[in-house]
C-alpha positions, 0 to 999 in steps of 0.5 A, spaced: 579 216 511 584 212 515 589 210 510 593 203 511 600 204 509 602 201 503 608 198 500 611 199 493 609 195 488 614 189 487 615 190 480 621 187 476 624 194 474 631 191 473 629 186 468 625 192 464 630 197 464 635 192 462 631 190 456 629 198 455 637 199 455 638 193 449 632 196 445 635 203 446 642 201 444 639 197 438 635 203 436 641 207 436 642 205 429 636 209 426 636 215 431 644 216 430 643 216 423 647 210 421 642 207 418 642 212 412 649 211 411 648 204 411 643 205 405 647 209 401 653 204 402 648 198 400 645 202 394 653 203 391 655 196 392 649 193 389 647 199 384 640 199 387 635 205 386 628 206 390 626 206 397 629 201 401 628 199 409 633 196 414 628 192 418 631 189 425 627 183 428 631 184 434 628 191 435 621 189 433 622 183 439 624 188 444 619 193 443 614 187 443 616 185 450 616 192 453 610 195 450 606 188 448 600 189 443 600 197 443 601 202 438 608 203 440 612 197 437 608 199 431 611 206 431 618 203 431 616 198 426 614 204 421 621 208 423 625 202 420 621 201 414 619 209 412 626 212 415 623 218 417 628 222 421 623 226 425 619 220 427 625 216 429 628 222 433 621 223 436 620 215 438 628 215 440 626 221 445 620 217 448 624 211 449 629 215 453 624 218 457 621 212 459 627 209 461 629 215 465 622 215 469 622 208 471 629 208 473 628 214 478 621 213 480 619 206 479 614 203 474 608 205 478 609 212 477 611 211 470 604 208 468 600 213 473 604 219 469 602 216 462 595 215 464 594 221 467 598 225 461 592 221 456 587 223 461 589 230 461 589 230 453 582 228 453 579 232 458 582 239 455 581 237 448 589 238 447 593 233 444 599 230 448 606 231 445 607 224 447 602 221 443 605 216 438 604 218 430 600 212 429 595 210 434 591 204 431 588 207 425 589 214 426 595 218 424 596 223 429 600 228 425 594 228 420 589 229 425 592 235 428 595 238 423 592 245 422 594 248 415 589 252 411 588 250 404 584 255 399 581 258 405 579 251 409 582 248 414 585 241 413 586 236 418 581 232 422 575 235 425 573 236 433 570 229 433 576 226 430 581 229 434 577 227 440 577 220 438 584 220 437 585 222 444 581 217 447 584 212 443 591 214 446 588 213 453 585 206 451 593 205 449 595 207 456 590 203 459 593 197 455 600 199 456 599 199 464 595 192 464 600 189 460 606 192 464 603 190 470 602 182 468 609 182 464 613 185 469 609 184 476 610 177 477 612 178 484 607 183 486 600 180 488 596 186 487 598 187 479 593 182 477 587 186 480 590 192 478 591 190 471 583 187 471 581 194 473 585 198 469 582 194 463 575 194 465 574 201 469 580 205 466 580 210 472 579 206 477 585 202 475 589 208 475 587 210 482 590 203 484 597 205 482 596 210 488 597 204 493 605 205 491 607 210 495 612 213 490 606 215 486 603 219 492 610 222 493 610 225 486 604 229 488 598 226 486 591 227 490 592 222 496 585 220 496 584 213 497 576 212 497 577 208 491 579 202 496 572 202 498 570 201 490 575 196 489 573 192 496 565 192 493 567 189 487 571 184 490 566 182 495 561 182 489 565 178 485 566 173 490 559 172 491 557 171 484 563 166 483 560 162 489 553 162 486 555 160 480 559 154 483 553 152 487 549 152 480 554 148 476 552 141 474 559 137 475 556 131 471 557 136 465 564 136 462 564 143 459 563 146 466 570 144 468 574 143 463 578 149 460 576 153 455 569 150 455 568 152 462 569 159 460 564 159 455 559 156 460 560 161 465 559 167 460 553 164 458 550 163 465 552 170 467 549 173 460 542 169 461 542 172 468 544 179 466 538 179 460 533 177 465 535 182 471 535 187 466 528 185 463 525 185 470 528 192 472 526 195 465 520 199 468 524 201 474 528 207 476 535 205 477 541 210 479 547 211 474 553 207 475 557 213 476 552 215 482 553 208 485 560 208 485 561 215 488 556 213 494 560 207 495 567 212 495 563 216 500 559 211 504 564 205 504 562 197 502 554 195 503 551 188 503 548 185 497 544 179 498 541 178 491 547 178 486 543 179 480 537 182 483 539 189 482 542 193 476 548 196 481 550 188 482 549 187 474 554 193 472 559 190 478 560 183 477 561 182 470 567 177 469 567 180 461 570 186 460 566 186 453 559 186 458 562 191 463 563 196 457 557 195 454 553 196 460 556 202 463 554 206 457 547 202 457 541 206 456 533 205 454 535 207 447 540 201 446 535 196 448 534 193 441 541 193 440 544 190 446 539 186 450 535 182 444 541 180 440 544 178 447 538 174 449 538 171 442 545 169 443 544 166 450 538 162 448 541 159 441 548 157 445 544 154 451 540 150 446 546 148 442 550 146 449 544 142 452 543 138 445 550 136 445 
């Protein structure tokens, strides 16, 4: 396909690198080993015994600013509490690696490479050596440990290892979305890419290819994903227009924040449940097949935005709905449609009673 020339993402890389430099400099107290000398001095001066921690609030704040609500700030917090030399060195190397990649190739390339690393780990069932030690509830060293005790292998099973790698992939998605929003204030494409990476994962990753620096590093120069992005944008606009035409301007909850979010959510939920019931006995294409067809054939016109299963899966403003419906099956009907139907009915009744 003919590809329009894109410009590099206008991210605030200078501010990001300055913050990263401050974090690395502050964390040097731990990575250089000076913290252990400080602990020995404190024990001698105050005649103290037992474990001590040297928690630095500045390190925590800088890490939170750089990585948001992901596992990486948690790991740095644990470094300052547990004071494990190996783990401290591992995380210090990660910080330096992030800084070097951003400085040399840019933030888009760094995020693309992070997601790609996690994607490869999931696809090959092989853990990445970049995975942080603590991933949500997973201790990766424990999950991937392969030692034999009395003839039995210890560590996590195959399923648990895969769940751990999937969590690593989800963490990179969150990191990418946070980074695009936090450091992409001057980039008009940042918000759309962040939404896509949260709702559709790989599609959001592909949007980072709009930055020529990512393609220059050797990724597949396949830009057919733009067809899917255009389709989603077109359908969301139509869904927004349809909702706007249905809004009762005399109802305050339709206009005021945050009540307007509840009103829109309930409107979508009501139509989604109705559409699924109407299509229950019809054969519909899987979402993956529909997306592949759009990639190959381009954008198509949708007349009834809530009338087709494909429309339902693509126009949802809520990541919760999007995730549930992409894995939806007949077997899950009692778990998804009926509870959602009751929730919609209950909330609509309560809203009209106000």
